[in-house]
C-alpha positions in Angstrom: 21.9 24.1 -150.6 23.5 25.9 -153.6 21.0 26.6 -156.4 22.6 26.4 -159.9 20.9 27.8 -163.0 21.8 28.1 -166.6 20.4 31.3 -168.0 20.9 33.9 -170.7 23.5 36.5 -169.6 23.6 40.1 -170.9 26.5 42.4 -170.0 25.7 46.0 -169.3 28.1 48.7 -170.4 27.2 51.0 -167.5 25.2 50.9 -164.3 24.2 48.1 -162.0 20.8 46.4 -161.6 20.0 45.6 -157.9 17.6 43.0 -156.5 14.3 44.4 -155.1 14.3 47.1 -157.8 12.7 47.6 -161.2 14.5 49.2 -164.2 13.9 50.0 -167.8 16.9 49.0 -169.8 17.7 49.5 -173.5 19.6 47.0 -175.6 21.1 47.4 -179.1 23.8 44.8 -179.5 22.7 41.7 -181.5 23.8 39.2 -178.8 22.1 41.3 -176.0 18.8 41.5 -178.1 19.0 37.7 -178.8 19.5 37.0 -175.1 16.6 39.2 -173.9 14.3 37.7 -176.5 15.2 34.1 -175.7 14.6 34.7 -172.0 11.3 36.5 -172.6 10.1 33.5 -174.8 10.9 31.0 -172.1 10.8 31.5 -168.3 11.6 35.2 -168.5 14.7 34.7 -166.3 18.0 36.4 -167.2 21.2 37.6 -165.6 22.5 41.1 -166.0 26.1 41.8 -165.1 28.2 44.9 -165.5 31.2 45.2 -167.8 34.5 46.1 -166.2 35.3 48.0 -169.4 32.3 49.7 -171.0 34.1 49.9 -174.4 34.3 46.1 -174.9 31.9 45.3 -177.7 32.0 41.5 -177.4 32.7 41.0 -173.7 33.9 37.6 -172.5 34.2 36.2 -168.9 37.3 38.4 -168.2 35.5 41.6 -169.2 32.6 41.3 -166.8 32.3 41.2 -163.0 31.7 37.9 -161.3 28.6 38.9 -159.4 25.4 39.9 -161.3 21.7 40.0 -160.7 19.1 37.4 -161.6 16.1 39.3 -163.0 12.7 38.6 -164.5 11.7 40.4 -167.7 8.3 41.9 -167.1 7.7 43.5 -170.5 9.6 44.2 -173.7 9.1 46.8 -176.5 11.0 46.6 -179.8 11.9 49.7 -181.7 14.4 50.1 -184.7 17.0 47.5 -183.8 16.6 48.2 -180.1 14.8 46.5 -177.3 13.5 48.3 -174.2 12.8 45.9 -171.3 11.1 46.4 -167.9 13.1 44.2 -165.6 12.7 43.2 -161.9 15.8 42.3 -159.9 15.3 39.1 -157.9 18.6 38.1 -156.3 22.4 38.2 -156.4 24.2 35.5 -158.4 27.8 34.4 -158.9 28.8 33.7 -162.6 30.6 30.4 -162.7 31.2 29.9 -166.4 29.9 30.7 -169.9 28.3 27.6 -171.4 27.5 29.2 -174.8 28.6 32.3 -176.7 26.3 32.1 -179.8 23.7 33.3 -180.7 23.8 34.9 -177.2 25.7 34.3 -173.9 24.5 31.5 -171.7 25.9 31.2 -168.2 25.9 28.8 -165.3 25.3 30.8 -162.2 24.8 30.1 -158.5 22.5 32.1 -156.2 24.3 34.0 -153.5 22.5 33.8 -150.1 22.4 36.9 -147.9 23.3 37.0 -144.2 21.2 39.3 -142.1 20.6 39.8 -138.4 18.0 41.2 -136.1 19.6 43.5 -133.6 19.1 47.0 -132.0 22.0 48.2 -134.1 20.4 47.0 -137.3 17.1 48.6 -136.4 18.9 51.9 -135.7 20.7 51.7 -139.0 17.5 51.1 -140.9 15.9 54.1 -139.3 19.0 56.3 -139.9 19.2 55.4 -143.6 15.4 55.9 -144.1 15.5 59.3 -142.4 18.6 60.4 -144.4 17.0 59.2 -147.6 13.9 61.2 -146.9 16.0 64.3 -146.0 17.9 63.9 -149.3 14.6 63.8 -151.3 13.4 66.9 -149.4 16.6 68.7 -150.4 15.9 68.0 -154.0 17.3 64.5 -154.7 15.4 63.1 -157.7 13.9 59.7 -157.2 11.0 57.7 -158.5 7.9 58.7 -156.5 6.4 55.2 -156.2 9.7 53.7 -155.1 10.1 56.5 -152.5 6.5 55.8 -151.1 7.3 52.1 -150.9 10.6 52.6 -149.0 8.9 55.1 -146.7 6.1 52.6 -146.0 8.7 50.3 -144.5 10.6 47.5 -146.2 13.2 44.9 -145.1 16.7 46.0 -144.4 17.9 44.2 -147.5 15.4 45.9 -149.8 16.1 49.3 -148.2 19.8 48.8 -148.9 19.2 47.8 -152.5 16.6 50.5 -153.3 18.8 53.3 -151.9 21.9 51.8 -153.6 20.2 52.0 -157.0 19.4 55.7 -156.3 22.9 56.7 -155.0 24.8 59.3 -157.0 28.0 57.2 -157.1 30.0 55.6 -159.9 29.4 52.1 -161.3 32.4 50.5 -159.5 31.1 51.6 -156.1 27.6 50.3 -157.0 29.2 47.0 -158.0 30.8 46.8 -154.5 27.4 47.3 -152.9 26.0 44.5 -155.1 28.8 42.1 -154.1 28.2 42.7 -150.4 26.0 39.8 -149.2 26.1 40.9 -145.5 23.1 43.1 -145.2 24.4 45.0 -142.2 27.7 45.8 -143.9 25.9 46.8 -147.1 23.5 49.1 -145.3 26.5 50.7 -143.4 28.2 51.4 -146.7 25.0 52.8 -148.2 24.7 55.0 -145.1 28.2 56.4 -145.6 27.5 57.2 -149.3 24.2 58.8 -148.4 25.8 61.0 -145.7 28.3 62.3 -148.4 25.5 63.0 -150.8 23.5 64.9 -148.1 26.5 67.1 -147.4 26.7 68.1 -151.1 22.9 68.7 -151.3 23.1 70.9 -148.2 26.0 72.9 -149.7 24.0 73.3 -152.9 21.0 74.5 -151.0 23.1 77.1 -149.1 24.6 78.4 -152.3 21.2 78.6 -153.9 19.8 80.5 -150.9 22.7 83.0 -150.9 22.3 83.6 -154.7 18.6 84.2 -154.3 19.3 86.7 -151.5 21.6 88.7 -153.8 18.9 88.8 -156.5 16.2 89.8 -154.1 18.3 92.8 -153.0 
């Protein structure tokens, strides 16, 4: 059954919010502020979607991606004309249409169900990504400590893919592709590829650092 909702929608200039993750976001545009406040006053549900062009000041349907994330707003803090919000990603949604543009964007969205499987290959993939993520952190990759402990404690394949995705050192367009992938195995496979690339770079950096230290020690 398709679940449809009409919720405030706030476009993000940069970055992607993933389900299963928490983020602190800062808003300054009047429509964004109005949307965040309206959501916080009611059921706290809101959709964040990334802009295709970060320069667009008044983004319409053509300026945003069609897949975003349904989030709950946990807390907000207002400062000079800006709002900082702690948000929790809940699930992927497809944006069907904008039902209002003033005083903030209101959109009709449908929830996108995931497809997952339990197989030996999936188990191996989860283990591989977890181990590589741990290795990356040991090599100096900077991540939130509580999130890292949670992932290392064992989470679902879907959450593992999303948590690592949010921490990948890749551009916004690549993160958007990971958000749009509803097949968990394919998403985890793509995450694994990105992480392997990052590990390579971290290892090269470590080698360069060690060589430099050697020179100084001499």
